[in-house]
SETORSE-924650 format. One record per residue (C-alpha): x, y, z; residue number from 1. Coordinates in nm, 3 decimals. Each point is the difference from the previous one (the first is absolute). Layout:
REM residues N
+---------+---------+---------+-----+
:      c1 :      c2 :      c3 : pos :
+---------+---------+---------+-----+
:       X :       Y :       Z : NUM :
...
+---------+---------+---------+-----+
***
This chain:
REM residues 201
+---------+---------+---------+-----+
:      c1 :      c2 :      c3 : pos :
+---------+---------+---------+-----+
:  -1.881 : -25.994 :  -3.423 :   1 :
:   0.211 :   0.317 :   0.060 :   2 :
:  -0.141 :   0.327 :   0.112 :   3 :
:   0.078 :   0.138 :  -0.349 :   4 :
:  -0.220 :  -0.268 :  -0.155 :   5 :
:  -0.273 :   0.060 :   0.254 :   6 :
:  -0.007 :   0.373 :  -0.063 :   7 :
:   0.024 :  -0.044 :  -0.375 :   8 :
:  -0.329 :  -0.196 :   0.018 :   9 :
:  -0.190 :   0.270 :   0.179 :  10 :
:   0.168 :   0.312 :  -0.149 :  11 :
:  -0.283 :   0.102 :  -0.229 :  12 :
:  -0.252 :  -0.059 :   0.281 :  13 :
:   0.206 :   0.163 :   0.278 :  14 :
:  -0.166 :   0.348 :   0.009 :  15 :
:  -0.342 :  -0.158 :   0.008 :  16 :
:   0.098 :  -0.238 :   0.284 :  17 :
:   0.149 :   0.278 :   0.210 :  18 :
:  -0.273 :   0.258 :  -0.069 :  19 :
:  -0.179 :  -0.062 :   0.341 :  20 :
:   0.329 :   0.119 :   0.164 :  21 :
:   0.058 :   0.308 :  -0.216 :  22 :
:  -0.188 :   0.234 :   0.234 :  23 :
:   0.251 :  -0.090 :   0.273 :  24 :
:   0.321 :  -0.042 :  -0.197 :  25 :
:  -0.015 :   0.257 :  -0.281 :  26 :
:   0.007 :   0.305 :   0.231 :  27 :
:   0.316 :  -0.152 :   0.162 :  28 :
:   0.153 :  -0.059 :  -0.345 :  29 :
:  -0.059 :   0.365 :  -0.079 :  30 :
:   0.152 :   0.104 :   0.321 :  31 :
:   0.309 :  -0.232 :  -0.057 :  32 :
:   0.065 :   0.156 :  -0.335 :  33 :
:  -0.030 :   0.353 :   0.147 :  34 :
:   0.330 :  -0.076 :   0.189 :  35 :
:   0.211 :  -0.057 :  -0.314 :  36 :
:   0.299 :   0.241 :  -0.056 :  37 :
:   0.191 :   0.077 :  -0.316 :  38 :
:  -0.086 :  -0.095 :  -0.354 :  39 :
:   0.163 :  -0.346 :  -0.042 :  40 :
:  -0.237 :  -0.247 :   0.173 :  41 :
:  -0.005 :  -0.374 :   0.009 :  42 :
:  -0.300 :  -0.199 :   0.108 :  43 :
:   0.067 :  -0.359 :   0.082 :  44 :
:  -0.277 :  -0.253 :  -0.039 :  45 :
:  -0.204 :   0.260 :  -0.194 :  46 :
:  -0.246 :  -0.285 :  -0.097 :  47 :
:  -0.296 :   0.120 :  -0.209 :  48 :
:   0.081 :   0.371 :   0.093 :  49 :
:  -0.240 :   0.076 :   0.284 :  50 :
:   0.213 :   0.290 :   0.108 :  51 :
:   0.072 :   0.156 :  -0.354 :  52 :
:  -0.294 :   0.252 :   0.005 :  53 :
:   0.156 :   0.167 :   0.313 :  54 :
:   0.339 :   0.080 :  -0.152 :  55 :
:   0.066 :   0.367 :  -0.111 :  56 :
:   0.059 :   0.052 :  -0.370 :  57 :
:   0.363 :   0.115 :   0.035 :  58 :
:   0.124 :  -0.330 :   0.143 :  59 :
:   0.217 :  -0.240 :  -0.203 :  60 :
:  -0.136 :  -0.325 :   0.126 :  61 :
:   0.135 :  -0.350 :  -0.033 :  62 :
:  -0.224 :  -0.291 :   0.107 :  63 :
:   0.130 :  -0.354 :   0.057 :  64 :
:  -0.201 :  -0.311 :   0.068 :  65 :
:   0.064 :  -0.379 :  -0.035 :  66 :
:  -0.329 :  -0.056 :  -0.180 :  67 :
:   0.001 :   0.104 :  -0.370 :  68 :
:  -0.382 :  -0.028 :  -0.025 :  69 :
:  -0.037 :   0.264 :   0.274 :  70 :
:   0.259 :   0.233 :  -0.161 :  71 :
:  -0.190 :   0.001 :  -0.329 :  72 :
:  -0.304 :   0.142 :   0.185 :  73 :
:   0.216 :   0.255 :   0.185 :  74 :
:   0.165 :   0.119 :  -0.314 :  75 :
:  -0.338 :   0.058 :  -0.169 :  76 :
:  -0.111 :   0.200 :   0.295 :  77 :
:   0.313 :   0.218 :  -0.006 :  78 :
:  -0.052 :   0.075 :  -0.362 :  79 :
:  -0.360 :   0.102 :   0.057 :  80 :
:   0.109 :   0.218 :   0.291 :  81 :
:   0.285 :   0.165 :  -0.213 :  82 :
:   0.269 :  -0.105 :   0.258 :  83 :
:   0.364 :  -0.011 :  -0.095 :  84 :
:   0.046 :  -0.361 :   0.106 :  85 :
:   0.189 :  -0.313 :  -0.088 :  86 :
:  -0.070 :  -0.353 :   0.114 :  87 :
:   0.224 :  -0.296 :   0.041 :  88 :
:  -0.037 :  -0.361 :   0.107 :  89 :
:   0.214 :  -0.047 :   0.310 :  90 :
:   0.007 :  -0.097 :   0.363 :  91 :
:   0.058 :   0.235 :   0.288 :  92 :
:   0.270 :  -0.240 :   0.120 :  93 :
:   0.202 :   0.063 :  -0.321 :  94 :
:  -0.065 :   0.354 :  -0.136 :  95 :
:   0.146 :   0.047 :  -0.349 :  96 :
:   0.129 :   0.357 :   0.079 :  97 :
:   0.330 :   0.149 :   0.094 :  98 :
:   0.076 :   0.114 :   0.355 :  99 :
:  -0.149 :   0.332 :   0.093 : 100 :
:  -0.251 :   0.023 :  -0.288 : 101 :
:  -0.307 :   0.137 :   0.162 : 102 :
:  -0.110 :   0.298 :   0.220 : 103 :
:  -0.294 :  -0.203 :   0.140 : 104 :
:  -0.098 :  -0.370 :   0.004 : 105 :
:  -0.361 :  -0.090 :   0.075 : 106 :
:  -0.140 :  -0.338 :   0.111 : 107 :
:  -0.378 :  -0.034 :   0.018 : 108 :
:  -0.138 :  -0.324 :   0.161 : 109 :
:   0.311 :  -0.207 :  -0.133 : 110 :
:   0.208 :  -0.127 :   0.284 : 111 :
:  -0.277 :  -0.241 :   0.124 : 112 :
:   0.093 :  -0.209 :  -0.308 : 113 :
:   0.371 :   0.062 :  -0.042 : 114 :
:   0.180 :  -0.340 :   0.035 : 115 :
:   0.314 :   0.155 :   0.147 : 116 :
:  -0.101 :   0.327 :   0.170 : 117 :
:   0.342 :   0.079 :   0.137 : 118 :
:   0.159 :  -0.023 :  -0.346 : 119 :
:  -0.284 :   0.221 :  -0.125 : 120 :
:   0.083 :   0.269 :   0.251 : 121 :
:   0.371 :  -0.023 :  -0.088 : 122 :
:  -0.077 :   0.046 :  -0.365 : 123 :
:  -0.228 :   0.300 :   0.056 : 124 :
:   0.269 :   0.161 :   0.220 : 125 :
:   0.260 :  -0.065 :  -0.270 : 126 :
:  -0.214 :   0.149 :  -0.277 : 127 :
:  -0.070 :   0.323 :   0.199 : 128 :
:   0.221 :   0.300 :  -0.033 : 129 :
:   0.175 :   0.110 :   0.325 : 130 :
:  -0.263 :   0.175 :   0.206 : 131 :
:  -0.275 :  -0.148 :  -0.222 : 132 :
:  -0.347 :  -0.071 :   0.138 : 133 :
:  -0.176 :  -0.345 :   0.034 : 134 :
:  -0.382 :  -0.015 :   0.036 : 135 :
:  -0.156 :  -0.318 :   0.118 : 136 :
:  -0.376 :  -0.069 :   0.026 : 137 :
:  -0.029 :  -0.354 :   0.121 : 138 :
:  -0.214 :  -0.267 :   0.155 : 139 :
:   0.156 :  -0.081 :   0.345 : 140 :
:  -0.053 :  -0.176 :   0.319 : 141 :
:  -0.256 :   0.179 :   0.212 : 142 :
:   0.059 :   0.206 :   0.315 : 143 :
:  -0.261 :  -0.230 :   0.162 : 144 :
:   0.073 :  -0.364 :   0.078 : 145 :
:  -0.381 :  -0.054 :  -0.007 : 146 :
:  -0.024 :   0.136 :  -0.351 : 147 :
:   0.288 :  -0.214 :  -0.110 : 148 :
:  -0.158 :  -0.312 :   0.154 : 149 :
:  -0.358 :   0.053 :  -0.113 : 150 :
:   0.056 :   0.167 :  -0.337 : 151 :
:   0.354 :  -0.011 :  -0.145 : 152 :
:   0.081 :  -0.357 :   0.091 : 153 :
:  -0.313 :  -0.143 :  -0.167 : 154 :
:   0.068 :   0.233 :  -0.300 : 155 :
:   0.348 :  -0.149 :  -0.030 : 156 :
:  -0.143 :  -0.349 :  -0.028 : 157 :
:  -0.186 :   0.117 :  -0.307 : 158 :
:   0.235 :   0.257 :  -0.160 : 159 :
:   0.326 :  -0.190 :   0.039 : 160 :
:  -0.095 :  -0.301 :  -0.217 : 161 :
:  -0.212 :   0.215 :  -0.227 : 162 :
:   0.251 :   0.297 :  -0.067 : 163 :
:   0.304 :  -0.073 :   0.213 : 164 :
:  -0.116 :   0.300 :   0.205 : 165 :
:   0.110 :   0.018 :   0.364 : 166 :
:  -0.202 :   0.269 :   0.190 : 167 :
:   0.200 :  -0.059 :   0.320 : 168 :
:   0.334 :   0.133 :  -0.116 : 169 :
:   0.170 :   0.273 :   0.200 : 170 :
:   0.109 :   0.211 :  -0.298 : 171 :
:  -0.004 :   0.322 :   0.198 : 172 :
:   0.262 :  -0.144 :   0.233 : 173 :
:   0.208 :  -0.114 :  -0.292 : 174 :
:  -0.003 :   0.347 :  -0.145 : 175 :
:   0.161 :   0.139 :   0.313 : 176 :
:   0.295 :  -0.233 :  -0.042 : 177 :
:   0.080 :   0.150 :  -0.337 : 178 :
:  -0.118 :   0.359 :   0.003 : 179 :
:  -0.053 :   0.298 :   0.227 : 180 :
:  -0.373 :   0.018 :   0.060 : 181 :
:  -0.142 :   0.354 :  -0.032 : 182 :
:  -0.369 :  -0.066 :   0.026 : 183 :
:  -0.216 :  -0.299 :   0.080 : 184 :
:  -0.373 :  -0.052 :   0.011 : 185 :
:  -0.205 :  -0.298 :   0.130 : 186 :
:  -0.335 :  -0.063 :  -0.150 : 187 :
:  -0.277 :  -0.252 :   0.094 : 188 :
:   0.187 :  -0.112 :   0.311 : 189 :
:   0.330 :  -0.036 :  -0.184 : 190 :
:  -0.137 :  -0.227 :  -0.276 : 191 :
:   0.129 :   0.269 :  -0.244 : 192 :
:   0.290 :   0.236 :   0.063 : 193 :
:   0.144 :   0.284 :  -0.195 : 194 :
:   0.371 :   0.050 :   0.067 : 195 :
:   0.202 :   0.285 :  -0.156 : 196 :
:   0.379 :  -0.057 :   0.042 : 197 :
:   0.337 :   0.136 :  -0.132 : 198 :
:   0.327 :  -0.144 :  -0.102 : 199 :
:   0.284 :   0.143 :   0.201 : 200 :
:   0.240 :   0.231 :  -0.191 : 201 :
+---------+---------+---------+-----+
***
């Protein structure tokens, strides 16, 4: 079963399943969105729209996700919030937008499940305008080997078959290969990182 099929099965239950983590992750989502620049914003892997309530009203937002069942939920939320937003079924590895389309691209807890993360970074860079900003809030390998061994490795044995989620990826290091990092934060011993970066030009 593909990760799309797995997430499609839990889409309508996703917020309830993640509710125990909201007190930790939602403040970080709010902070991530505070770093956006410009009006034309793309959120990759928007899912059920956990970040939508943090966007300012003047943003023209486009959200993409590979799971249509999740997009339906996100679209309803955007309408309730009065956001100017469009939603499209797509993968971050193959964005259906011309080069240089967006002022900011946001990724919130996405790259732990992207099958080809390097291609995803290439596509985000391509879709950004020269000098555009990329904001990543991601699960990553910890700063502590002990945390990796005692917590993240056991989690991977559960999450990988369940949701194709790899909590040991080094997405923060991958970002540095494609963008100029302007701001980086490590939370919970590096289990979560917020990285704000810019496309050269």
